[in-house]
C-alpha positions in Angstrom: 86.6 99.0 73.5 86.2 96.9 76.6 86.7 98.3 80.1 90.0 96.3 80.5 91.4 97.7 77.3 90.4 101.2 78.4 92.1 101.2 81.8 95.1 99.0 80.9 97.3 102.0 79.7 96.5 103.9 82.9 97.7 101.2 85.3 101.4 102.2 85.5 100.3 105.7 86.5 97.7 104.4 88.9 100.4 102.4 90.6 102.5 105.6 90.8 99.7 107.4 92.5 98.9 104.5 94.8 102.5 104.1 95.9 102.9 107.8 96.6 99.7 107.8 98.5 100.6 104.8 100.7 104.4 105.4 100.8 105.3 101.9 99.7 105.3 99.7 96.6 103.6 96.8 98.5 100.8 98.9 99.9 100.2 100.9 96.7 100.1 97.8 94.5 97.8 96.0 96.9 95.3 98.8 96.4 95.5 98.6 92.6 94.9 94.8 92.8 91.9 95.5 95.0 90.5 97.9 92.5 90.9 95.5 89.6 89.3 92.7 91.6 86.3 95.0 92.4 85.9 95.8 88.7 86.2 92.2 87.6 83.5 91.2 90.1 81.2 94.1 89.2 82.1 96.0 86.0 78.9 98.1 86.5 80.6 99.7 89.5 82.9 101.7 87.2 81.8 105.3 87.4 79.9 106.7 84.5 82.3 109.5 83.6 83.1 111.2 80.3 86.9 110.7 81.0 87.7 107.1 81.8 90.9 108.0 83.6 88.8 110.2 86.0 86.5 107.2 86.6 89.4 104.9 87.3 90.9 107.2 90.0 87.4 107.8 91.4 87.0 104.0 91.7 90.4 103.7 93.3 89.7 106.2 96.0 86.4 104.6 96.8 88.3 101.4 97.5 90.9 103.3 99.4 88.3 104.8 101.7 86.4 101.6 102.2 89.1 99.2 103.3 92.1 99.2 105.7 94.9 98.3 103.4 96.4 101.8 103.8 96.8 101.5 107.6 98.0 98.0 107.5 100.6 98.7 104.8 102.1 101.7 106.7 102.4 100.1 110.1 104.7 100.3 112.1 106.5 103.2 110.2 106.9 105.6 113.0 107.8 108.5 110.6 104.7 107.9 108.6 102.6 107.7 111.8 104.0 111.0 113.0 103.4 112.6 109.6 99.9 111.3 109.3 99.0 113.0 112.6 99.7 116.3 110.9 98.1 115.8 107.5 94.9 113.8 106.8 94.5 111.6 103.7 92.0 113.7 101.9 94.3 116.8 101.5 97.1 114.4 100.4 94.8 112.8 97.8 93.9 116.2 96.3 97.6 117.3 96.4 98.8 114.2 94.5 96.0 114.2 92.0 96.9 117.8 91.0 100.7 117.7 91.3 101.6 114.2 90.3 98.7 113.0 88.1 98.0 116.4 86.5 94.3 116.4 86.9 92.5 119.8 86.6 90.7 121.2 89.6 87.3 120.3 88.0 88.5 116.7 87.5 89.7 116.4 91.0 86.4 117.7 92.3 84.7 114.9 90.3 87.1 112.3 91.6 86.7 113.4 95.3 83.0 114.3 94.8 83.4 117.8 96.2 83.4 121.4 95.0 86.3 123.1 93.2 86.6 125.5 96.1 87.1 122.5 98.4 89.7 121.1 96.1 91.7 124.3 96.2 91.5 124.4 100.0 92.6 120.8 100.3 95.6 121.3 98.1 96.7 124.4 99.9 96.3 122.7 103.3 98.4 119.7 102.2 101.2 121.8 100.8 101.5 123.9 103.9 101.5 120.9 106.3 104.0 118.9 104.3 106.4 121.8 103.9 106.4 122.3 107.7 107.6 118.8 108.4 110.6 118.3 106.1 114.0 119.8 105.7 117.1 117.8 104.6 120.2 117.6 102.4 119.5 116.4 98.9 121.9 114.8 96.4 121.1 115.3 92.8 122.4 112.8 90.3 121.7 114.3 86.8 124.0 114.7 83.8 122.0 117.5 82.0 123.1 120.9 83.4 119.9 122.7 82.8 117.8 119.9 84.4 120.1 119.8 87.4 119.9 123.5 87.8 116.1 123.3 87.7 116.1 120.5 90.3 118.5 122.4 92.5 116.2 125.5 92.4 113.1 123.4 93.2 114.8 121.6 96.1 116.0 124.9 97.6 112.6 126.4 97.1 111.1 123.7 99.3 113.5 124.7 102.1 116.0 121.9 101.6 119.8 122.0 101.1 121.6 120.6 98.1 124.5 118.5 99.4 125.9 117.9 95.9 125.3 117.5 92.2 126.8 114.5 90.4 126.9 113.8 86.6 128.2 110.2 86.8 128.1 107.1 89.0 131.6 107.9 90.3 130.8 111.5 91.2 127.7 110.4 93.0 129.6 108.1 95.3 132.2 110.8 95.9 129.5 113.3 96.9 128.0 110.8 99.4 131.5 110.3 101.0 131.7 114.1 101.5 128.3 114.4 103.0 125.5 111.9 103.7 122.3 113.1 102.1 118.8 112.7 103.4 117.3 112.3 100.0 118.5 111.4 96.5 117.1 112.6 93.2 118.6 110.3 90.5 118.5 110.2 86.7 118.8 106.7 85.2 121.2 107.2 82.2 124.2 109.3 83.1 126.8 111.3 81.1 129.5 108.7 80.8 127.1 105.8 80.1 127.0 104.8 83.7 123.7 104.1 85.5 122.0 106.2 88.2 120.2 103.0 89.3 123.6 101.3 89.9 124.9 104.4 91.7 121.9 104.4 94.0 122.2 100.7 94.7 125.8 101.2 95.7 124.8 104.2 98.0 122.1 102.0 99.6 124.7 99.4 100.5 126.0 101.8 103.1 122.7 103.2 104.5 119.0 103.6 103.6 117.3 106.8 102.5 114.5 108.0 100.3 115.2 107.9 96.6 113.3 109.5 93.7 114.2 108.3 90.2 113.9 110.4 87.1 113.2 108.7 83.8 111.6 109.2 80.4 110.2 105.7 80.5 108.4 105.1 83.8 106.4 102.2 82.4 109.6 100.1 82.4 109.9 100.5 86.1 106.2 100.4 87.1 105.2 96.9 85.9 104.2 95.6 89.4 106.1 92.4 88.6 109.3 92.9 90.7 110.7 95.1 93.6 110.6 98.5 92.1 111.2 102.2 93.1 108.3 103.7 95.0 108.8 107.2 93.6 109.5 108.2 90.0 109.4 111.4 88.1 108.7 111.3 84.4 110.8 113.4 82.0 110.0 116.0 80.9 108.7 116.8 84.4 106.5 119.5 85.8 108.0 121.5 88.8 104.9 120.7 90.9 105.5 117.0 90.3 109.0 117.3 91.8 107.7 119.3 94.7 105.0 116.8 95.4 107.2 113.7 95.3 110.0 115.2 97.3 107.4 116.1 100.0 105.8 112.7 99.8 109.1 110.7 100.0 110.2 112.7 103.1 106.7 112.8 104.5 106.6 109.1 104.8 110.3 108.6 105.5 110.2 106.0 102.8 113.7 104.5 102.6 114.8 102.5 99.6 116.7 99.3 100.3 119.1 96.8 98.7 119.9 93.3 99.9 123.2 92.3 101.6 124.5 89.7 99.2 126.7 88.1 101.9 123.7 87.1 104.1 120.3 85.8 103.1 119.0 86.8 106.5 120.3 90.3 106.1 118.7 90.4 102.6 115.3 89.6 104.2 115.8 92.2 106.9 116.9 95.1 104.6 114.4 94.4 101.8 114.7 93.8 98.0 117.2 95.3 95.6 115.9 98.1 93.4 115.7 97.5 89.7 119.1 97.6 87.9 120.2 99.4 84.8 119.6 96.3 82.7 116.1 96.0 84.1 115.3 99.4 82.8 116.2 98.6 79.2 113.6 97.0 76.8 
């Protein structure tokens, strides 16, 4: 099997990691492109590892540490600038590799080229620093009662408040009218057949805020071919994944955006629309 065939299935997940690390789709995807260009130019640069996924992420972080795309992509985000003063990239890398990507401590040590003790220290440091910086009201849009209860417990465990729990598009809009949230966790397919994507797009017409989508099919929204959500949680999810992405979304102050259809200029200023419910279907 060729190197391209080996790493191709991992690209949606590498995009997820890159976007969480940079705090933006544009910045994260630019890094993935840079990695692919590096491998095309010099296939021998791919690390000689037993697990090819470990080698891919190791290659990615070597590119991350060697060029300035990360700084350029985040400027001039004042929230990110303030956050970055309190947490350095290396603890954030270790935290995401464990909590979002599911690597073992040994695998992270190989990726970061450090000891397992150092990995544990980095993860603990990142968790403490991120938790100190964030506290907000969270709207949960989820039609499965057990899942919504789990999400509510996780959100409260991070020190946040739950402003409301909605099972449908209509309920989500009603909850926002009662209290404006600082973060939205949204399922895609809701109880009455409505769309969490459409609900979020309607919410974002009024104001911008960080959004994390929950889906069993992340590859449908992580193609790199159109404006897409920066943060996604894959069902069934691990509690640490939720904790990590909630912290990352608030850490960067990464707002989602939709265009103002009445004005082309406003559309450019506010940014691209997120994928719609029809985009998420095969």
